[in-house]
C-alpha positions as a printed NumPy array, in Angstrom:
array([[  7.969, -39.191, -28.694],
       [ 11.376, -40.565, -27.752],
       [ 14.589, -39.561, -29.602],
       [ 16.534, -42.246, -31.423],
       [ 19.871, -43.145, -29.811],
       [ 21.86 , -43.495, -33.042],
       [ 25.643, -43.857, -33.034],
       [ 25.844, -41.733, -36.181],
       [ 27.009, -38.24 , -35.391],
       [ 27.384, -35.178, -37.561],
       [ 30.175, -33.706, -35.439],
       [ 33.786, -34.814, -36.052],
       [ 35.459, -36.878, -33.364],
       [ 38.529, -39.071, -32.991],
       [ 38.17 , -42.77 , -33.584],
       [ 38.24 , -44.784, -30.349],
       [ 40.2  , -47.511, -32.167],
       [ 43.98 , -47.095, -31.941],
       [ 45.924, -47.96 , -35.076],
       [ 49.598, -48.952, -34.926],
       [ 52.012, -46.228, -35.956],
       [ 52.194, -46.241, -39.744],
       [ 55.469, -45.492, -41.428],
       [ 55.227, -43.198, -44.395],
       [ 57.598, -43.467, -47.286],
       [ 58.155, -40.967, -50.019],
       [ 57.302, -42.224, -53.453],
       [ 59.243, -41.034, -56.458],
       [ 57.357, -38.573, -58.601],
       [ 58.812, -39.743, -61.928],
       [ 58.711, -43.536, -61.877],
       [ 59.213, -45.453, -65.112],
       [ 59.136, -49.191, -65.854],
       [ 61.689, -50.529, -68.329],
       [ 59.936, -52.48 , -71.09 ],
       [ 62.996, -53.631, -73.1  ],
       [ 66.384, -55.008, -72.072],
       [ 69.199, -52.52 , -72.617],
       [ 72.898, -53.391, -72.712],
       [ 75.194, -50.519, -71.725],
       [ 77.534, -49.441, -74.518],
       [ 79.539, -46.862, -72.552],
       [ 80.99 , -46.602, -69.041],
       [ 78.412, -44.003, -67.998],
       [ 75.398, -46.173, -68.965],
       [ 73.547, -48.885, -67.042],
       [ 72.471, -52.365, -68.109],
       [ 68.69 , -52.437, -67.733],
       [ 66.282, -55.349, -67.877],
       [ 62.579, -55.339, -68.658],
       [ 60.612, -54.9  , -65.431],
       [ 63.171, -52.705, -63.68 ],
       [ 61.807, -49.466, -62.25 ],
       [ 63.783, -46.261, -62.583],
       [ 63.095, -42.759, -61.396],
       [ 64.582, -39.547, -62.696],
       [ 66.081, -37.147, -60.218],
       [ 67.853, -33.962, -61.318],
       [ 68.897, -35.556, -64.599],
       [ 70.381, -38.671, -62.967],
       [ 68.911, -42.141, -63.07 ],
       [ 68.182, -44.034, -59.869],
       [ 67.8  , -47.775, -60.337],
       [ 65.208, -49.45 , -58.159],
       [ 64.729, -53.147, -57.534],
       [ 62.52 , -54.984, -60.025],
       [ 59.052, -56.037, -58.935],
       [ 58.523, -59.752, -59.415]])
C-alpha cells in the first residue's frame, strides 16, 4: 500500500510566504469614549465632544483624535 503524499504536517515549520514587515503600535490600556459634550469651566480642564477618545495615564488625560 502506498503512503499518501499530504501537505499537512504535524511538525512546525516556517511559512514559505513572506509577509511585509508589519509595524506594531502600542494601544492604550485605559481607553474611554466620550459620550456627552463637556465645556471646560476652568483653565486646567479640556473641552470634550461626544465621540472623542481619551486614555488615562498616571492621572493625566491624553486626548486622542475622534473616530469618524
